[in-house]
N, C-alpha and C positions, 0 to 999 in steps of 0.2 A: 331923533330927527323930528322935525315938525310936520304937521299935517300938510302945510303949504309946500314944503320940500317934497314930500311924498307925491302929492298931486303933480307938481312940476316934473317929477321924474317919469311920469307917464309918457312924456314926449321922447324919452330915450329909448334905445333899442334893447336895453337890458334893465331888469329891476336893480335897485340899489344893492350893493353888496352887504352881506351880514344881516339881512333882515330874516325874520322868522318865515316858516313855510306858509303860515296863514296870510302874512303880509304879501308874500309872493303871489299867492292865490288872488288876493284882493287887487294887487297890481295888475295881474292879467285880466281880472274882471273889469277893472277900470279902463282897460284898453280894448274892451269888447272881445277878448280872446277867451271865449267861453270854454272851449275844449281844454285849453291849458289850465284854466282856473278849476274846472271840474275834475281834472286828473289829480290836482293837488288836494282838493277837498276829499275825493274818494280814497286817496292813499292814507288819509289820517282820520278815518271815520270813528275812532274811539275818543276823539277830542271835541269838546263842546264848541270851541271856536271854529273848527273846520266844519262841524255840522251846521253851524249858523251860516257859514259861507255856502255850504251845499244847499241849504234851504233857499237862500237868496238867489242862487243860480237857477234853481228850478222855478222859482217865482218869476224870474226874469224871462225864462222861456215859456211861461204860461202854464206850466204843469203844477197847478195849485195843490192837487192831492199829494203829489210827491214832496212838494215844498212843505206842506203841513207835517208830513212824517219827519222830515229833517228838523223842523222847528222843535217838534217834540223831543227828538234825540238830543237837540242842543239845550233843552230845558228852557226854551223861550216861547213866548206867545207868538202866534202868526203875526208878522209885521203887515200893517195895512197902509202905511204911508207910501210916498213915492220911492221908487227904486233908488234914485240918486241920493235920497236922504238916508236910506238904509245903508247904502255903501259907505257914505260919510260916517254914519254912526259906528259901523264896524271898524273902519280905519281908526277913528279917534279913540275907540275903546282898547286898542292894542297897546301892550306895554312898551313897545318900541317907538310909539308916537308920543312926543311931548305935547302937553296941552297948552 
């Protein structure tokens, strides 16, 4: 699926079928459904992609200390750019998204 298709799917009531758990979390985050996205991130806390999502979500809520912890768990530097750009970067980095 393309990035553009994924973004367009945000207007639907359900995420696209067959996508990974982290893409489901990003889908919910893209719809500002923080709690649903957070549940997905928490349920997969041994995975670096989910930990990056977790970091993003805590940065979004303004909890920078907790975000920094999750960036470390993800093996990533703390992101300092705009939240919208980080979300796009995460989506585009997923193997289910064609470049």
